[in-house]
C-alpha positions as CSV (number, residue, x, y, z in Angstrom):
1,M,23.3,-0.8,-1.6
2,L,26.7,0.1,-3.2
3,N,29.7,-1.4,-1.5
4,R,31.5,1.8,-0.7
5,L,32.2,4.2,2.2
6,E,30.4,7.4,1.2
7,T,26.7,8.0,0.9
8,T,26.8,11.8,0.3
9,L,26.7,13.9,-2.8
10,R,28.1,17.4,-2.4
11,V,26.8,20.2,-4.6
12,R,28.3,23.7,-4.8
13,G,25.6,25.9,-6.2
14,G,25.6,29.2,-8.1
15,H,27.0,27.9,-11.4
16,V,25.1,28.2,-14.6
17,L,24.8,24.9,-16.5
18,T,25.6,25.1,-20.2
19,G,26.5,22.6,-22.9
20,S,25.4,19.2,-24.2
21,V,25.1,15.9,-22.5
22,E,23.8,12.4,-23.5
23,T,21.1,10.6,-21.5
24,H,21.3,6.9,-20.8
25,G,18.8,4.0,-21.3
26,A,15.6,4.0,-19.3
27,K,15.6,2.3,-15.9
28,N,11.9,1.7,-16.1
29,A,12.2,0.1,-19.4
30,A,15.4,-1.9,-18.8
31,L,14.0,-3.7,-15.6
32,P,10.9,-5.2,-17.1
33,I,12.8,-6.1,-20.3
34,M,15.4,-7.9,-18.3
35,A,12.5,-9.8,-16.6
36,A,11.0,-10.5,-20.0
37,A,14.2,-12.2,-21.0
38,L,13.1,-15.2,-18.8
39,L,10.5,-15.9,-21.6
40,A,13.1,-16.5,-24.2
41,K,14.5,-20.0,-25.0
42,T,17.7,-18.5,-26.4
43,P,20.0,-15.7,-25.2
44,V,19.0,-12.0,-25.2
45,T,21.4,-9.2,-25.8
46,L,20.5,-5.7,-24.5
47,H,22.2,-2.5,-25.3
48,R,22.1,0.8,-23.4
49,V,21.3,-0.8,-20.1
50,P,21.9,1.8,-17.4
51,R,24.7,1.1,-14.9
52,I,22.7,1.6,-11.8
53,T,22.1,-0.3,-8.7
54,D,18.4,-1.2,-9.5
55,V,19.8,-3.0,-12.6
56,S,22.2,-4.8,-10.3
57,V,19.4,-6.0,-8.1
58,M,17.4,-7.3,-11.1
59,W,20.7,-9.0,-12.3
60,Q,21.0,-10.8,-9.1
61,L,17.3,-11.8,-9.1
62,L,17.7,-13.3,-12.5
63,E,20.8,-15.2,-11.4
64,A,19.0,-16.4,-8.3
65,L,16.4,-17.9,-10.6
66,G,19.1,-19.7,-12.6
67,A,19.7,-17.4,-15.5
68,R,23.3,-16.7,-16.7
69,L,24.2,-13.1,-17.3
70,R,27.3,-11.4,-18.5
71,S,28.4,-7.8,-19.3
72,E,29.8,-7.1,-22.7
73,G,30.9,-3.7,-21.6
74,N,29.6,-0.2,-22.3
75,G,26.1,-0.9,-21.2
76,T,25.6,-4.1,-23.1
77,I,24.5,-7.3,-21.3
78,T,23.5,-10.8,-22.4
79,I,20.9,-12.9,-20.5
80,D,20.7,-16.6,-21.0
81,A,17.6,-18.0,-19.4
82,S,17.4,-21.2,-21.4
83,N,18.0,-23.5,-18.4
84,I,16.1,-21.8,-15.6
85,E,14.0,-24.1,-13.4
86,R,13.1,-21.9,-10.4
87,Y,9.9,-19.8,-10.1
88,R,10.3,-18.5,-6.5
89,A,12.1,-15.2,-6.1
90,P,14.1,-14.5,-2.9
91,Y,12.7,-11.9,-0.5
92,T,16.2,-10.5,0.4
93,L,16.5,-9.1,-3.2
94,V,12.8,-8.4,-4.0
95,R,12.5,-6.1,-0.9
96,K,15.1,-3.7,-2.5
97,L,13.2,-3.2,-5.8
98,A,9.6,-2.5,-6.6
99,A,10.2,-3.5,-10.3
100,S,11.1,-7.1,-9.0
101,F,7.3,-7.7,-9.1
102,D,7.7,-7.6,-13.0
103,L,9.0,-11.2,-12.5
104,V,5.5,-12.6,-11.8
105,G,4.2,-12.3,-15.4
106,P,7.1,-14.0,-17.1
107,L,7.5,-16.7,-14.4
108,L,3.8,-17.5,-14.6
109,G,3.9,-17.5,-18.4
110,R,6.9,-19.8,-18.6
111,F,6.2,-22.2,-15.7
112,G,2.5,-21.9,-15.0
113,R,3.5,-20.8,-11.5
114,A,5.1,-17.8,-9.8
115,E,6.0,-17.1,-6.2
116,V,7.2,-13.5,-5.7
117,P,7.3,-11.4,-2.5
118,L,5.1,-8.3,-2.4
119,P,7.1,-5.4,-3.9
120,G,9.7,-3.3,-2.1
121,G,11.7,-0.3,-3.3
122,C,11.1,3.4,-2.5
123,V,8.4,4.3,0.0
124,L,6.2,6.6,-2.0
125,G,2.8,5.5,-0.8
126,T,0.5,2.5,-1.4
127,R,1.6,0.0,-4.0
128,A,-1.5,-2.1,-4.5
129,T,-1.2,-5.4,-6.3
130,D,-5.0,-6.0,-6.9
131,M,-4.8,-5.0,-10.6
132,H,-1.9,-7.4,-11.2
133,E,-4.0,-10.1,-9.6
134,Q,-7.0,-9.2,-11.6
135,A,-5.0,-9.6,-14.8
136,F,-3.6,-13.0,-13.8
137,R,-7.1,-14.2,-12.9
138,A,-8.4,-13.0,-16.2
139,L,-5.8,-15.3,-17.8
140,G,-7.1,-18.3,-15.9
141,A,-4.7,-18.3,-12.9
142,D,-5.4,-18.9,-9.2
143,V,-3.9,-16.1,-7.1
144,S,-3.3,-16.0,-3.4
145,N,-1.1,-14.3,-0.8
146,A,0.7,-16.4,1.8
147,H,3.6,-15.5,4.1
148,G,4.3,-12.2,2.3
149,Y,4.4,-13.9,-1.1
150,L,2.0,-13.5,-4.1
151,I,1.5,-17.0,-5.5
152,A,-0.1,-17.3,-9.0
153,E,-0.7,-20.7,-10.6
154,T,-2.5,-21.8,-13.8
155,K,-5.5,-24.0,-13.5
156,A,-5.0,-25.5,-17.0
157,A,-1.9,-26.6,-18.9
158,T,-1.3,-23.0,-19.9
159,L,-2.7,-19.5,-19.3
160,V,-5.7,-18.8,-21.5
161,G,-6.4,-15.5,-23.2
162,G,-9.0,-13.2,-21.5
163,D,-10.6,-9.8,-21.7
164,M,-10.2,-7.3,-18.9
165,A,-10.3,-3.6,-18.2
166,F,-8.1,-1.9,-15.5
167,R,-10.0,0.4,-13.2
168,Q,-7.3,3.0,-13.9
169,P,-4.1,2.9,-16.0
170,S,-1.4,1.1,-14.1
171,V,2.2,0.8,-15.5
172,G,3.0,-2.2,-13.3
173,A,-0.2,-4.1,-13.9
174,T,0.0,-3.4,-17.7
175,K,3.5,-4.7,-17.9
176,N,2.7,-7.9,-15.9
177,A,-0.4,-8.6,-17.9
178,L,1.7,-8.3,-21.1
179,L,4.4,-10.5,-19.8
180,A,2.0,-13.2,-18.8
181,A,-0.3,-13.0,-21.9
182,V,2.3,-13.4,-24.6
183,L,2.5,-17.2,-24.1
184,A,-1.2,-17.7,-23.2
185,T,-3.4,-19.7,-25.5
186,G,-5.8,-17.5,-27.5
187,T,-6.3,-13.8,-27.6
188,T,-6.1,-11.4,-24.7
189,T,-7.6,-7.9,-24.7
190,L,-6.4,-5.3,-22.1
191,R,-8.4,-2.1,-21.8
192,N,-7.6,1.2,-20.0
193,V,-3.9,0.3,-20.0
194,A,-0.9,2.5,-19.2
195,M,0.5,4.3,-22.3
196,E,3.9,5.2,-20.9
197,P,6.9,5.0,-23.3
198,E,8.4,2.2,-21.1
199,V,5.3,0.0,-21.6
200,V,5.6,0.7,-25.4
201,D,9.3,-0.3,-25.3
202,L,8.5,-3.5,-23.4
203,A,5.9,-4.4,-26.1
204,N,8.3,-3.6,-28.9
205,F,10.9,-5.9,-27.3
206,L,8.4,-8.7,-26.9
207,I,7.3,-8.3,-30.5
208,K,10.9,-8.6,-31.7
209,M,11.1,-11.8,-29.7
210,G,8.2,-13.2,-31.6
211,A,5.1,-12.0,-29.6
212,K,2.0,-10.8,-31.4
213,I,0.9,-7.5,-29.8
214,A,-1.1,-4.6,-31.3
215,G,-2.4,-1.3,-29.9
216,H,0.5,-0.5,-27.5
217,G,0.8,3.2,-27.0
218,G,-3.0,3.4,-27.0
219,D,-5.5,2.6,-24.3
220,T,-6.3,-0.9,-25.6
221,I,-3.7,-3.7,-26.2
222,V,-4.5,-7.0,-28.0
223,I,-2.2,-9.9,-27.6
224,D,-2.4,-13.1,-29.6
225,G,-0.6,-15.8,-27.7
226,V,2.3,-17.7,-29.2
227,R,3.9,-21.0,-28.3
228,E,7.4,-19.7,-27.6
229,L,9.7,-16.6,-27.8
230,H,13.3,-16.4,-29.0
231,G,16.3,-14.4,-28.1
232,V,17.0,-11.0,-29.8
233,E,19.3,-8.0,-29.7
234,Y,17.6,-4.9,-28.5
235,E,18.5,-1.3,-27.5
236,I,16.7,0.2,-24.4
237,V,14.8,3.4,-25.0
238,A,16.2,6.7,-23.7
239,D,15.4,7.6,-20.1
240,R,12.9,10.4,-20.2
241,I,13.1,11.0,-16.4
242,V,16.9,11.5,-16.6
243,T,16.4,13.7,-19.6
244,G,13.9,15.8,-17.8
245,T,16.1,16.0,-14.6
246,L,19.0,17.4,-16.7
247,L,16.7,19.9,-18.5
248,L,15.2,21.1,-15.2
249,S,18.7,21.4,-13.7
250,G,19.5,23.8,-16.6
251,C,16.3,25.7,-15.9
252,A,17.0,26.0,-12.1
253,T,20.4,27.5,-12.9
254,R,19.2,29.7,-15.7
255,G,21.3,27.8,-18.1
256,D,21.4,26.6,-21.7
257,V,21.3,22.8,-21.8
258,T,20.9,20.3,-24.6
259,V,20.2,16.6,-23.9
260,Q,21.2,14.3,-26.8
261,R,20.0,10.7,-27.7
262,C,16.6,11.3,-26.1
263,V,13.0,11.1,-27.4
264,P,11.4,14.6,-27.4
265,G,7.9,13.2,-27.9
266,D,8.1,11.5,-24.5
267,L,8.4,14.8,-22.7
268,E,5.8,17.0,-24.3
269,A,4.0,17.7,-21.0
270,V,7.3,18.8,-19.3
271,M,8.4,21.0,-22.2
272,L,5.0,22.7,-22.2
273,K,5.4,23.6,-18.5
274,I,8.9,24.8,-18.9
275,T,7.7,27.1,-21.8
276,E,4.9,28.4,-19.5
277,C,7.5,29.5,-17.1
278,G,9.4,31.4,-19.7
279,G,12.0,28.9,-20.9
280,K,12.7,28.5,-24.6
281,V,12.5,24.9,-25.8
282,T,13.7,23.6,-29.2
283,T,13.8,20.0,-30.3
284,G,15.3,17.8,-33.1
285,N,14.9,14.1,-33.9
286,D,16.8,13.0,-30.8
287,W,17.6,16.1,-28.8
288,I,16.0,18.8,-26.6
289,R,17.5,22.2,-25.9
290,V,16.3,24.5,-23.1
291,V,17.4,28.1,-22.7
292,A,16.3,29.4,-19.4
293,D,17.9,32.8,-19.0
294,R,14.5,34.5,-18.9
295,I,12.3,32.6,-16.5
296,T,9.2,34.8,-16.0
297,G,7.0,32.9,-13.5
298,G,5.6,29.7,-12.2
299,T,2.9,27.3,-13.3
300,E,0.5,24.7,-12.2
301,I,1.4,21.0,-12.2
302,L,-1.0,18.0,-12.0
303,T,0.7,14.6,-12.3
304,A,-1.1,12.1,-14.4
305,P,-0.5,8.9,-16.4
306,H,1.2,9.4,-19.8
307,P,0.8,11.6,-21.7
308,G,0.2,13.8,-18.7
309,F,3.0,15.2,-16.5
310,P,5.1,12.3,-15.1
311,T,5.1,11.8,-11.4
312,D,8.8,10.9,-11.4
313,L,9.6,14.5,-12.6
314,Q,7.3,16.2,-10.1
315,P,10.1,16.5,-7.5
316,P,12.8,18.0,-9.8
317,M,10.1,20.3,-11.2
318,M,9.2,21.4,-7.7
319,S,12.8,22.4,-7.1
320,F,12.9,24.4,-10.3
321,L,9.6,26.1,-9.4
322,C,11.1,27.2,-6.1
323,T,13.5,29.4,-8.1
324,A,10.8,30.7,-10.5
325,P,9.2,34.1,-9.6
326,G,5.5,34.0,-8.6
327,T,3.3,31.3,-7.2
328,S,3.0,27.7,-8.4
329,V,0.7,24.8,-7.5
330,V,1.8,21.2,-7.6
331,E,-0.7,18.4,-7.2
332,E,0.5,14.8,-6.9
333,M,-2.2,12.4,-8.1
334,I,-0.2,9.1,-8.5
335,F,1.5,8.4,-5.2
336,N,0.0,9.4,-1.9
337,A,3.2,10.0,0.0
338,R,5.4,11.6,-2.6
339,L,5.5,15.2,-1.2
340,Q,7.2,14.3,2.1
341,Y,10.6,15.4,0.6
342,T,9.4,19.1,0.6
343,D,10.6,19.5,4.2
344,E,14.1,19.2,2.9
345,L,13.5,22.0,0.3
346,V,12.2,24.1,3.2
347,R,15.5,23.5,5.0
348,M,17.2,25.1,2.0
349,G,15.0,28.2,2.2
350,A,12.2,27.3,-0.1
351,D,8.7,28.5,0.6
352,V,6.7,25.3,0.0
353,R,3.5,24.6,1.9
354,V,1.8,21.2,1.6
355,G,-1.9,21.1,2.1
356,I,-3.8,19.1,4.7
357,T,-4.5,16.3,2.3
358,G,-0.8,15.8,1.7
359,N,-1.0,15.7,-2.1
360,T,-1.0,19.5,-3.0
361,A,1.8,22.0,-2.5
362,L,1.8,25.7,-2.9
363,V,5.2,27.1,-4.0
364,K,6.1,30.8,-3.6
365,G,9.1,31.0,-5.8
366,G,11.8,33.5,-6.6
367,G,13.5,33.6,-3.2
368,E,17.1,32.6,-2.7
369,L,17.9,29.0,-1.8
370,S,20.9,28.3,0.4
371,G,23.0,25.2,0.8
372,A,22.2,22.9,3.7
373,P,22.6,19.3,4.8
374,V,19.6,17.4,3.5
375,E,18.4,13.8,3.3
376,A,17.2,12.0,0.1
377,P,14.3,9.7,1.0
378,D,13.9,8.2,-2.5
379,I,15.3,8.3,-6.0
380,R,13.4,11.2,-7.5
381,A,13.4,13.3,-4.3
382,G,17.2,12.8,-4.3
383,A,17.3,14.2,-7.8
384,A,15.1,17.1,-6.7
385,L,17.6,18.0,-3.9
386,V,20.4,17.9,-6.5
387,V,18.5,20.4,-8.7
388,A,17.9,22.6,-5.7
389,G,21.5,22.4,-4.6
390,L,22.7,23.5,-8.1
391,A,20.5,26.6,-7.8
392,A,21.4,27.4,-4.1
393,Q,24.1,29.6,-2.8
394,G,26.8,27.7,-0.9
395,E,27.2,24.0,-0.4
396,T,24.6,21.3,-0.1
397,D,25.4,17.8,1.3
398,I,22.8,15.3,0.2
399,N,22.7,12.2,2.3
400,G,21.2,9.1,0.7
401,L,23.3,9.0,-2.4
402,E,22.5,5.3,-2.6
403,Y,18.9,6.3,-3.7
404,I,20.2,8.5,-6.5
405,D,22.4,5.8,-7.7
406,R,19.4,3.5,-8.1
407,G,18.1,5.6,-10.9
408,Y,20.9,7.8,-12.3
409,E,24.1,6.5,-13.9
410,R,26.8,8.8,-12.4
411,L,24.6,11.9,-12.2
412,E,27.5,13.9,-10.9
413,E,29.5,13.3,-14.0
414,M,26.7,14.3,-16.3
415,L,26.1,17.5,-14.4
416,S,29.8,18.3,-14.0
417,S,30.2,18.0,-17.8
418,L,27.7,20.9,-18.0
419,G,29.6,23.1,-15.6
420,G,28.0,22.0,-12.3
421,H,30.1,21.5,-9.2
422,V,28.9,18.1,-8.0
423,Q,31.0,15.4,-6.4
424,R,30.8,12.4,-4.1
425,A,31.7,13.5,-0.6
426,S,34.8,11.4,-0.2
427,G,37.3,10.7,-3.0
428,I,36.0,7.2,-3.4
429,A,33.9,6.4,-6.5
430,P,31.4,3.6,-6.5
431,I,33.0,0.2,-6.4
432,M,32.2,-1.5,-9.7
433,E,32.9,-5.0,-8.5
434,P,31.6,-8.1,-10.2
435,L,28.3,-9.7,-9.2
436,G,29.7,-13.2,-9.6
437,T,31.8,-13.1,-12.8
438,A,34.6,-10.8,-13.9
439,E,32.5,-9.7,-16.9
440,T,30.0,-7.9,-14.7
441,S,32.4,-5.4,-13.3
442,E,30.8,-2.3,-14.8
443,Y,27.6,-2.7,-12.8
444,P,27.5,-1.7,-9.1
445,K,27.7,-4.4,-6.5
446,I,24.8,-4.7,-4.1
447,N,24.6,-6.7,-1.0
448,A,21.8,-9.2,-0.7
């Protein structure tokens, strides 16, 4: 958690968002790529690393394992894992971050053994590890659970290439399988893998370090193991979830918003749904513009693995649909507890009814939202409440700002640059104190 006094974001609604804003690097790409740096025998330099608390947690996890990190300023960090000797990750940090489980693959690949607590982070529903374990076993590792830790250990001198198919696409399991297999002996074939852009970015990073990977971006990935990987300089891909949140904020306020330095191809499903609601979408090589002054109706959303509608943009999309005339249906197919935040939208006057199964919501949009005190239960639900607050009449105080800061780099500044009235409740900005050295001061401090 950030070392500061306030935990509230205050949004004064009723202001149309207009203008242009840049997105930052992707949280869900930066975290596994930071973990992947453990595989390199020489330093790795990463650009466009988002300055968010989840990155700070991963930073401290890498330091706890013996890596040396420093910030070069402006979102650039260097990770030197050449002398690490530890393969057990501390629970006090892992419990804060689901992506900390990305450490299992590189630790297993480098040391032949990994001991990592079961994943923490936001409570969105069941986070099973069975597909991760399946991948490690396919590579010749013994896997067990003891005292809250997953323990994986090679039977032979190194991991050995294997052939496996996931029962369903899993971003986490695909990442961990990739991270473990790149140093395995022989060839590994992974089938029915996740095709998310962040998985592709991880594969591209590993290839630049010397890995031999083919097929990423499709449903089958083939990895030919190599003996070692070397340090590189690499820029993190743009954050499609932040991009989508900014565009949907424009839609909810009937604005005209352009997001720069993004990847339009990563958001085709979202742009299609905005168009179905009456928004006008135009794109360039690295920008998306949405003009939303004539929203005509709602739509139906079914979250799905990429290239389907992303689950992390379902909450902000729900907030926008609350403002769109007509009826919309939202079905959440990835996380089984993701719709709990809708009670907070109802506090703001939204007409949202969740079905008995808990994964489908009926939205009757077009009514007026009103500002209210609300609680953010997780990162993306927090962003949804910001979007709703921007569209609402009056003032919305969103408690749980620490969740929003885990995934968005100073969201209030991005929205304010577009004409939104968003500020931290007190006059105190996040304390950007060092994590151990003076060079890390641009990253938020978290308490272990």
